[in-house]
C-alpha positions as CSV (number, residue, x, y, z in Angstrom):
1,M,21.3,34.8,5.5
2,A,18.5,37.1,6.4
3,D,15.3,35.9,8.0
4,T,12.1,37.4,6.6
5,Q,9.1,37.5,8.8
6,V,5.7,37.0,7.1
7,D,2.2,36.1,8.2
8,A,2.0,33.0,5.9
9,I,4.2,30.9,3.7
10,I,2.7,28.9,0.8
11,I,4.9,26.1,-0.6
12,G,3.5,25.5,-4.1
13,A,1.8,27.8,-6.6
14,G,-0.6,25.3,-8.1
15,P,-4.4,25.7,-7.8
16,G,-4.5,25.1,-4.1
17,G,-1.4,27.2,-3.4
18,Y,-2.4,30.2,-5.4
19,H,-6.0,30.2,-4.0
20,A,-4.6,30.1,-0.5
21,A,-2.1,32.9,-1.2
22,I,-4.7,35.1,-2.9
23,R,-7.3,34.6,-0.1
24,L,-4.7,35.5,2.5
25,G,-3.8,38.6,0.5
26,Q,-7.5,39.5,0.4
27,L,-7.7,39.1,4.2
28,G,-4.8,41.6,4.6
29,K,-2.1,39.1,5.5
30,S,1.5,39.3,4.3
31,V,2.2,36.2,2.3
32,V,5.0,34.7,0.2
33,C,4.4,31.8,-2.2
34,F,7.2,29.5,-3.5
35,D,7.3,27.2,-6.5
36,R,10.2,25.4,-8.1
37,D,8.5,25.4,-11.5
38,E,5.9,27.9,-12.8
39,V,3.0,29.8,-11.3
40,G,-0.1,27.8,-11.7
41,G,1.6,24.4,-11.0
42,V,0.6,21.3,-12.9
43,C,-2.9,22.4,-13.6
44,L,-2.2,25.5,-15.5
45,N,1.1,24.4,-17.1
46,W,0.9,20.6,-17.8
47,G,-2.5,19.4,-16.7
48,C,-6.0,20.8,-16.7
49,I,-5.6,23.8,-18.9
50,P,-3.3,22.5,-21.7
51,T,-5.1,19.2,-22.0
52,K,-8.4,20.9,-22.4
53,A,-7.0,23.1,-25.1
54,L,-5.8,20.0,-27.0
55,L,-9.1,18.3,-26.4
56,H,-10.9,21.4,-27.8
57,V,-8.7,21.2,-30.9
58,G,-9.6,17.5,-31.3
59,E,-13.3,18.3,-30.9
60,V,-13.2,21.0,-33.5
61,A,-11.4,18.6,-35.9
62,R,-14.2,16.0,-35.3
63,H,-16.9,18.5,-36.1
64,I,-15.1,19.4,-39.3
65,R,-14.9,15.8,-40.3
66,E,-18.6,15.3,-39.6
67,A,-19.7,18.6,-41.2
68,D,-21.1,16.8,-44.3
69,K,-23.8,15.4,-42.0
70,L,-25.0,19.0,-41.5
71,G,-25.0,19.8,-45.2
72,L,-21.7,21.6,-45.1
73,K,-18.9,20.8,-47.6
74,V,-15.6,21.3,-45.8
75,A,-12.2,20.0,-46.7
76,P,-10.9,17.4,-44.1
77,P,-8.8,19.1,-41.5
78,S,-5.0,18.7,-41.6
79,V,-3.2,19.0,-38.3
80,E,-0.3,21.5,-38.1
81,R,1.5,20.3,-35.0
82,E,3.4,23.5,-34.5
83,G,0.3,25.6,-34.7
84,V,-1.6,23.4,-32.3
85,A,1.3,23.5,-29.9
86,K,1.4,27.3,-30.1
87,F,-2.3,27.6,-29.4
88,T,-1.9,25.4,-26.3
89,A,1.1,27.4,-25.2
90,D,-0.7,30.7,-25.7
91,V,-3.7,29.4,-23.6
92,V,-1.3,28.4,-20.8
93,S,0.6,31.7,-20.9
94,A,-2.6,33.7,-20.6
95,N,-3.7,31.8,-17.6
96,V,-0.3,32.0,-15.9
97,K,-0.2,35.7,-16.5
98,G,-3.6,36.0,-15.0
99,V,-2.5,34.4,-11.7
100,E,0.6,36.6,-11.7
101,T,-1.6,39.7,-12.0
102,L,-3.8,38.5,-9.2
103,F,-0.7,37.9,-7.0
104,K,0.4,41.5,-7.6
105,A,-3.1,42.9,-7.0
106,N,-3.3,41.1,-3.6
107,N,0.2,41.8,-2.5
108,V,1.4,38.2,-2.7
109,K,5.1,37.9,-3.1
110,F,6.2,35.0,-5.4
111,A,9.6,33.5,-5.7
112,Y,11.0,30.6,-7.7
113,G,13.1,27.9,-6.0
114,E,13.1,24.7,-4.0
115,A,11.5,25.2,-0.6
116,S,12.2,23.0,2.5
117,F,11.5,23.2,6.2
118,S,14.3,24.3,8.5
119,G,11.9,24.3,11.5
120,P,8.2,24.0,12.3
121,K,7.5,27.6,11.1
122,S,10.6,28.4,9.1
123,V,11.2,27.6,5.4
124,T,14.5,27.9,3.4
125,L,14.3,28.7,-0.2
126,K,17.1,27.7,-2.6
127,K,16.6,30.2,-5.3
128,R,16.6,29.3,-8.9
129,D,19.2,31.9,-9.7
130,G,21.5,30.9,-6.8
131,G,21.7,31.7,-3.1
132,S,19.1,31.0,-0.4
133,E,16.7,32.9,1.8
134,T,14.9,31.9,5.0
135,Y,11.3,32.9,5.9
136,T,9.5,32.5,9.1
137,A,5.7,32.4,9.2
138,N,4.0,34.0,12.2
139,G,0.6,32.7,11.2
140,G,1.0,29.4,9.3
141,V,2.7,27.4,6.5
142,V,0.7,25.7,3.8
143,I,2.1,22.7,2.0
144,A,0.6,22.7,-1.5
145,T,3.2,20.8,-3.5
146,G,0.8,18.7,-5.5
147,S,1.6,15.4,-7.3
148,A,3.6,14.0,-10.2
149,P,3.2,11.1,-12.6
150,V,4.1,7.7,-11.2
151,E,7.2,6.4,-12.9
152,V,7.6,2.6,-13.6
153,K,11.2,1.6,-13.3
154,A,10.8,-1.3,-15.7
155,W,9.7,1.2,-18.4
156,P,12.3,4.0,-18.2
157,R,10.9,7.2,-19.5
158,D,12.9,9.0,-22.2
159,G,10.4,11.7,-23.0
160,E,10.3,10.8,-26.7
161,F,9.2,7.2,-27.1
162,I,8.2,6.2,-23.6
163,I,6.5,9.3,-22.2
164,N,4.3,10.5,-19.3
165,S,1.5,13.0,-19.2
166,D,4.0,15.9,-18.9
167,D,5.6,14.9,-22.1
168,A,2.4,14.1,-23.9
169,I,1.2,17.7,-23.4
170,K,4.2,19.1,-25.3
171,L,3.0,17.5,-28.5
172,R,6.5,17.1,-29.9
173,K,5.1,14.8,-32.5
174,I,1.8,13.1,-33.4
175,P,2.5,9.4,-33.6
176,K,0.7,7.1,-36.1
177,S,0.3,4.6,-33.3
178,L,0.1,5.1,-29.5
179,L,0.0,2.7,-26.6
180,V,-1.7,4.2,-23.5
181,I,-1.0,2.2,-20.3
182,G,-3.8,3.0,-17.9
183,G,-7.5,3.5,-18.5
184,G,-8.0,6.2,-15.9
185,V,-8.8,9.9,-16.4
186,I,-5.4,10.9,-17.7
187,G,-5.0,7.9,-20.0
188,L,-8.5,8.3,-21.6
189,E,-8.1,12.1,-22.1
190,F,-4.9,11.6,-23.9
191,A,-6.3,8.7,-25.9
192,T,-9.0,11.1,-27.0
193,V,-6.5,13.9,-27.9
194,Y,-4.2,11.7,-30.0
195,T,-7.1,9.8,-31.7
196,R,-8.6,13.1,-32.8
197,L,-5.2,14.2,-34.1
198,G,-4.8,11.1,-36.2
199,A,-3.1,8.4,-34.1
200,K,-4.3,4.8,-33.8
201,V,-4.6,4.3,-30.0
202,L,-4.7,1.2,-27.8
203,V,-5.6,1.7,-24.1
204,V,-4.5,-1.2,-21.9
205,E,-6.1,-1.4,-18.4
206,M,-5.3,-4.2,-16.0
207,L,-8.6,-3.8,-14.1
208,P,-12.0,-5.0,-15.6
209,Q,-13.3,-1.5,-16.3
210,I,-12.0,1.9,-17.4
211,L,-12.4,4.8,-14.9
212,T,-12.3,2.4,-12.0
213,G,-14.7,3.5,-9.2
214,T,-17.0,5.3,-11.7
215,D,-20.6,4.0,-12.0
216,L,-20.2,0.8,-14.0
217,E,-23.0,1.7,-16.5
218,I,-21.4,5.1,-17.2
219,S,-18.0,3.5,-17.6
220,R,-19.4,0.9,-20.1
221,T,-21.2,3.7,-22.0
222,L,-18.1,5.7,-22.4
223,G,-16.1,2.6,-23.4
224,R,-18.6,1.8,-26.1
225,I,-18.5,5.3,-27.5
226,L,-14.7,5.4,-27.5
227,K,-14.6,2.1,-29.4
228,K,-16.9,3.5,-32.0
229,Q,-14.5,6.4,-32.4
230,G,-11.7,3.9,-33.1
231,V,-10.0,3.6,-29.7
232,E,-9.1,0.0,-28.9
233,I,-9.6,-0.8,-25.2
234,A,-8.0,-3.8,-23.6
235,L,-9.6,-4.6,-20.2
236,S,-8.3,-7.1,-17.6
237,T,-5.0,-6.9,-19.5
238,S,-1.5,-6.0,-18.4
239,V,1.7,-4.9,-20.1
240,K,4.3,-7.6,-19.4
241,S,7.1,-5.8,-21.1
242,L,7.8,-2.4,-22.8
243,A,11.0,-1.5,-24.6
244,R,12.5,0.9,-27.1
245,K,12.9,-0.6,-30.6
246,G,14.3,1.6,-33.4
247,D,12.0,4.6,-33.9
248,G,9.4,3.3,-31.6
249,V,8.5,0.8,-28.8
250,T,7.5,-2.8,-28.6
251,A,5.1,-4.0,-26.0
252,T,4.0,-7.5,-24.9
253,I,0.5,-7.6,-23.4
254,N,-1.5,-10.5,-21.9
255,G,-5.0,-10.8,-20.5
256,E,-8.6,-11.0,-21.4
257,F,-8.0,-8.9,-24.6
258,T,-5.5,-11.4,-25.9
259,Q,-7.4,-14.5,-24.6
260,G,-4.7,-15.2,-22.1
261,K,-1.9,-15.4,-24.6
262,D,1.2,-13.1,-24.9
263,E,0.7,-10.7,-27.8
264,T,3.5,-8.4,-29.0
265,R,2.8,-5.1,-30.8
266,E,4.8,-2.2,-32.0
267,F,3.9,1.4,-31.5
268,E,5.6,4.7,-32.3
269,M,5.0,5.9,-28.8
270,A,3.9,4.7,-25.4
271,L,2.2,6.8,-22.7
272,V,2.5,5.5,-19.2
273,A,-0.5,6.9,-17.3
274,V,-0.8,4.6,-14.3
275,G,-1.4,7.2,-11.7
276,R,0.1,10.1,-9.7
277,R,2.1,10.3,-6.5
278,P,2.3,13.1,-3.9
279,V,5.4,15.4,-4.1
280,T,6.9,15.8,-0.7
281,E,10.5,14.4,-1.0
282,A,12.3,17.8,-1.1
283,L,10.3,19.4,1.8
284,N,12.5,18.0,4.7
285,L,9.3,17.3,6.6
286,K,11.3,15.8,9.5
287,A,12.6,19.3,10.4
288,A,9.0,20.4,10.8
289,G,8.0,17.4,12.9
290,L,5.9,15.8,10.1
291,A,5.8,12.5,8.3
292,T,3.7,11.0,5.6
293,D,1.7,7.8,5.6
294,E,2.6,4.7,3.7
295,K,1.2,6.1,0.5
296,G,3.1,9.4,0.9
297,F,0.1,11.5,1.9
298,I,0.0,14.0,4.8
299,A,-2.9,13.7,7.3
300,V,-5.0,16.7,7.9
301,D,-8.2,17.6,9.7
302,A,-11.3,19.5,8.3
303,Q,-9.5,22.8,8.6
304,R,-6.5,21.3,6.7
305,R,-4.3,21.4,9.9
306,T,-1.6,18.8,10.2
307,K,-0.5,17.3,13.5
308,V,2.0,20.2,13.9
309,A,0.5,23.5,15.0
310,G,0.7,26.2,12.4
311,I,1.4,23.8,9.5
312,F,-1.4,23.1,7.0
313,A,-1.6,20.8,3.9
314,I,-3.9,21.0,0.9
315,G,-4.5,19.4,-2.4
316,D,-2.9,16.2,-3.8
317,V,-0.5,15.8,-0.9
318,T,-3.5,15.1,1.4
319,G,-5.0,12.2,-0.5
320,M,-7.7,11.3,-2.9
321,P,-9.4,12.6,-4.9
322,L,-6.5,14.4,-6.7
323,L,-8.6,17.2,-8.2
324,A,-7.7,20.9,-8.8
325,H,-11.1,22.1,-7.6
326,K,-10.7,20.2,-4.3
327,A,-7.3,21.8,-3.8
328,M,-8.7,25.2,-4.5
329,K,-11.4,25.0,-1.9
330,E,-9.0,23.5,0.6
331,G,-6.6,26.4,0.0
332,E,-9.3,28.9,0.8
333,V,-10.2,27.1,4.0
334,A,-6.6,26.9,5.1
335,A,-6.1,30.6,4.4
336,E,-9.2,31.6,6.3
337,V,-8.2,29.5,9.3
338,I,-4.7,31.1,9.3
339,A,-6.4,34.5,9.2
340,G,-8.4,33.6,12.3
341,D,-11.7,32.3,11.0
342,R,-12.4,29.3,13.3
343,S,-15.6,28.4,11.5
344,S,-14.1,27.8,8.1
345,A,-13.8,24.1,7.3
346,Y,-13.6,21.7,4.3
347,D,-16.8,19.7,4.5
348,P,-18.4,19.1,1.1
349,V,-21.3,16.7,0.7
350,A,-19.7,15.5,-2.5
351,V,-16.9,16.5,-4.9
352,P,-17.6,16.4,-8.6
353,N,-15.2,14.7,-11.0
354,C,-15.0,15.4,-14.7
355,I,-13.3,13.5,-17.5
356,Y,-12.8,15.5,-20.7
357,T,-13.1,12.8,-23.3
358,D,-15.4,13.4,-26.2
359,P,-18.1,13.2,-25.1
360,E,-17.3,14.2,-21.6
361,V,-18.0,12.3,-18.4
362,A,-19.0,14.0,-15.2
363,T,-20.0,12.4,-11.9
364,V,-20.9,13.5,-8.4
365,G,-22.1,11.6,-5.4
366,L,-22.6,7.8,-5.1
367,S,-22.6,5.4,-8.1
368,E,-25.3,2.8,-8.2
369,E,-22.8,0.2,-7.0
370,E,-21.7,2.4,-4.1
371,A,-25.2,3.2,-3.0
372,K,-26.1,-0.5,-2.9
373,R,-22.9,-1.3,-0.9
374,E,-23.9,1.4,1.6
375,G,-27.3,-0.3,2.1
376,H,-29.6,2.0,0.1
377,E,-32.6,0.7,-1.7
378,V,-31.9,2.5,-4.9
379,R,-34.2,4.2,-7.4
380,I,-32.6,4.9,-10.8
381,G,-33.6,7.5,-13.4
382,K,-32.0,7.4,-16.8
383,F,-32.4,9.4,-20.0
384,P,-30.5,8.5,-23.2
385,L,-29.0,11.5,-25.0
386,I,-30.4,10.3,-28.3
387,A,-33.9,11.3,-27.0
388,S,-32.8,14.9,-26.4
389,G,-34.0,17.4,-29.0
390,R,-31.1,19.7,-28.3
391,A,-28.6,16.9,-28.7
392,R,-30.0,16.1,-32.1
393,T,-29.6,19.7,-33.2
394,M,-25.9,19.4,-32.2
395,N,-25.6,16.1,-34.2
396,E,-24.8,14.3,-30.9
397,F,-26.5,11.0,-30.2
398,D,-24.3,9.0,-27.9
399,G,-24.6,9.6,-24.1
400,L,-26.5,9.0,-21.0
401,I,-27.8,10.9,-17.9
402,K,-28.2,8.7,-14.9
403,L,-29.5,9.7,-11.5
404,V,-29.2,7.5,-8.4
405,G,-31.7,8.1,-5.6
406,D,-32.8,6.5,-2.4
407,A,-36.1,4.7,-2.9
408,K,-37.4,5.4,0.6
409,S,-36.6,9.1,1.0
410,D,-36.3,9.9,-2.7
411,L,-33.1,11.9,-1.9
412,L,-30.7,12.2,-4.8
413,L,-27.5,10.2,-4.0
414,G,-25.6,10.7,-7.2
415,M,-25.6,12.1,-10.7
416,H,-23.7,10.7,-13.6
417,I,-23.4,12.1,-17.1
418,V,-21.9,11.1,-20.4
419,A,-22.6,13.9,-22.8
420,P,-21.2,17.1,-24.5
421,Q,-20.8,19.8,-21.9
422,A,-21.1,17.3,-19.1
423,E,-18.5,19.2,-17.1
424,S,-21.0,22.2,-16.9
425,L,-24.2,20.1,-16.5
426,I,-22.9,18.3,-13.4
427,G,-23.1,21.6,-11.5
428,E,-26.8,21.0,-11.1
429,G,-26.0,17.7,-9.4
430,V,-23.5,19.4,-7.0
431,I,-26.1,22.0,-5.9
432,A,-28.8,19.3,-5.6
433,L,-26.7,17.1,-3.3
434,E,-25.6,20.1,-1.2
435,M,-29.2,21.3,-0.8
436,G,-30.6,17.8,-0.1
437,A,-32.8,17.7,-3.2
438,T,-35.0,14.8,-4.0
439,L,-35.6,13.3,-7.4
440,E,-39.0,14.8,-7.3
441,D,-37.6,18.2,-6.7
442,I,-35.4,17.9,-9.8
443,G,-38.3,16.6,-11.9
444,L,-40.6,19.4,-10.8
445,S,-38.1,22.1,-11.5
446,I,-38.8,23.7,-14.9
447,H,-35.8,23.4,-17.1
448,P,-35.3,25.6,-20.3
449,H,-36.1,24.1,-23.6
450,P,-34.4,23.1,-25.8
451,T,-31.3,22.4,-23.7
452,L,-29.2,19.5,-22.6
453,T,-30.2,20.3,-19.0
454,E,-33.7,19.1,-19.8
455,A,-32.2,15.6,-19.9
456,I,-31.5,15.9,-16.1
457,M,-35.1,16.8,-15.5
458,E,-36.3,13.9,-17.7
459,A,-34.0,11.4,-15.9
460,A,-35.5,12.5,-12.6
461,E,-39.0,12.1,-14.0
462,A,-38.0,8.7,-15.4
463,A,-37.2,7.6,-11.9
464,H,-40.9,7.9,-11.1
465,G,-42.1,6.6,-14.5
466,K,-43.1,10.1,-15.6
467,A,-40.6,11.1,-18.3
468,I,-42.3,12.5,-21.4
469,D,-39.7,12.1,-24.1
470,I,-38.9,8.4,-23.6
471,V,-40.9,5.3,-23.1
472,N,-40.8,4.8,-19.3
473,P,-39.5,1.5,-18.1
474,K,-41.8,-0.7,-16.1
475,P,-41.5,0.0,-12.4
476,K,-39.2,-2.3,-10.6
477,A,-39.0,-3.1,-6.9
478,P,-36.2,-1.2,-5.2
479,V,-32.9,-3.1,-5.1
480,A,-31.2,-3.3,-1.7
481,A,-27.6,-4.2,-1.0
482,G,-26.7,-7.8,-1.2
């Protein structure tokens, strides 16, 4: 079994892995990237990209259904499952081919197979087509194996009636009724997808709010909007049992939603979306001198180095937040450090998070609750979407832009948005936090009219009682922690 010498080995071809590989190629290093599945990992094949394609289909369907409000007479849309699935598959294929092209352009070698450590700097690849190869990295090894859906043993997945997010994206059928277990990002995105495609959806969340950890007012705003759209949401409620029954499933739930009583319902399908876990079990970390913590994560420093010299870890295997864009930036840092750049480090002021419901949610920085817990006297600026002229031209009325600032310094602490295009709008908050902007800075910056970004400016002005397009709330004394 030949031993191939390279500068760097990347285990995993997801967002973090392929960014690391391409950056190493750009820096003139010989690099090989392994993955047991497909180029692009979960994000391109089963996560970010295909879910957004499905969400776009659902958004278009909503606009068609509401076209009469604009004076357009359009027949109600009928969903052709096979056509929607093909559109999604085509989007995925185009993105995967794009990464493959970039690999070739940057001299990145890619190979399918199960990779595991045979030593601190050596990796053995069990190839998909049989046989094995061993590679040794003279510069470094990057672990970028990502995460997978958490499986609940009591609710055995069959891929047809009891499914996870990987199954849901395949759109094998559109159920008339769907139970979503988990009110986090994944659960709510699929609740939006399937509601738009015609399913009756119940989301069950055992905690007292959806999107736990998100600013409470933003969470409640989204929950109210989703309920208006027909999504049932059961908070502080748990699923006591879930089982196959005929051509569907039966679930017993209990909690605040059922007034403390057991309630049994039948659904055509149940989606278990209770979280994701890091994928490290096949890596043989012991051979590399590594171990995970009690949650399965690998500890790293600001340069994404593990405790073993020459081994790096990035993305979901390193801990929260489990976000593709976090992994991408970490991959670039690890690559640059391997190539000899000692100054490169992963040190963001804040990492944005986006939830692609309809409307979208995007947040960055501290929530109001977090700011108070950290001891800040907070100054809040809010602007409701209904007051936006541009939103009205889009026939969009539900949403909120909320800025959290420090009352003493006026520094922006967090930005939180529920609105169409929130995933793009939040970029302003990222830059503002990185540059140390104040609420006054944002309010004084001239924003184009008519746009949705004006709402950010207005929210900043509202924090000082100066917003033009809403009645400003009466000034309140700053609220401190406790």
